[in-house]
C-alpha positions, 0 to 999 in steps of 0.5 A: 499499500504505496501511501502507508507509512504506519502500520498500529497492531494490537498486541493480545489475541492479535501478536501474542497468543493470549490463549496459549500463554494463559493456558498454560499459566493456568495449568500451571497454578492449577498443578501448584496449588492442588487444585483438584483437591480443593473443589472437584473441578478439571484444569479445563473447568479452571482455564474456561472459567477463568477466560469467561471471567477475565473476557467480561472484566475486561469489557467493564474496563473498556468501558470505564466501569471498574478498573486496574486494580478491581481487575487484579484483586478480585479476578482469581476470587471471582473464578475460584469462587465461581467454581465451588472454592470457599474464600478461605481456601483461595490461594491469597497470593494467586493473582500475583503469580499469574502475573509473574508468570504468564507475561514471561511466555512467549507464544506468539500467534502463527506467523507473528515474527515472520510478518513483523520482520518482513513489514519492519524493513519497510514500515513503521510499526507500533503498538496500540493496546488497552492492556497495561504497561507493566505486563505488556512491555514484558510480554514484548521483551519476552517474545523478542518482539520489542526491536520491530517497534518505533512506539507502544501506546497503552490505554494508561499513557492517556485517559481513554481506551480502544474504541475511544477516537481519543486513543487513536489521536493520541497513538498518531501523535506520539508516533508523528503520523496522520490517519492517512498514511496509518492502518490498524491491525487487530482482532477485536471488531469494536475496539480495534476495528470500528475504533480505527474506523471511526477516527479516520484510520484503515484497518484489517481485521485478524479474524482467525475463527471465521466470527460472522459480523457486519462491519466492513474492514478495508480488509480482513484475514484470518492469517497473519501471513496473509498481511504480506500479500496486502503489504 
């Protein structure tokens, strides 16, 4: 794309394999804390419940209904209590353990590094994420993708979160870019795609699970390798 100079990527689920890294961490914690003896649930139950609760809490965070500390202080309490674990039996430090382990797992989405390596030589690459600064930076360092990026903007850098137009404006200014020469790539239809389009930025919807929708992004891909055909 001749007019594009800046490519903005979402991080979790787009480049960094959140599901795989999270699952591996949760399975480790399940074994470490002998959770099979707490309430009779399986590792599969634990992972599924965490994913459900975490997704709901992040939706609430993006809508400014809860804050960072609420997520971190209550997430595992909700997960384990809904699985039948009594409050007294919930490991007190489990969220800190999760935060120390999960971001340091380096699994990336298929073809992520190959694509970044190819695009890095032709475009300025940037991260735009609603995630928290402390863990996002660790994820990027551990997975080895930090050197590919010219800038990183998280929701903690400004008072707004995707899909709000202002965080996209902030990211553009921070990158020294304008909307017409920029494009956003992400897996979240509302936060990444509609957010970018509403800010006047072109968008590539990364939709590996073929989720039905009625939005019209500039491009839609099911694998990151398809980006090399676009750019």
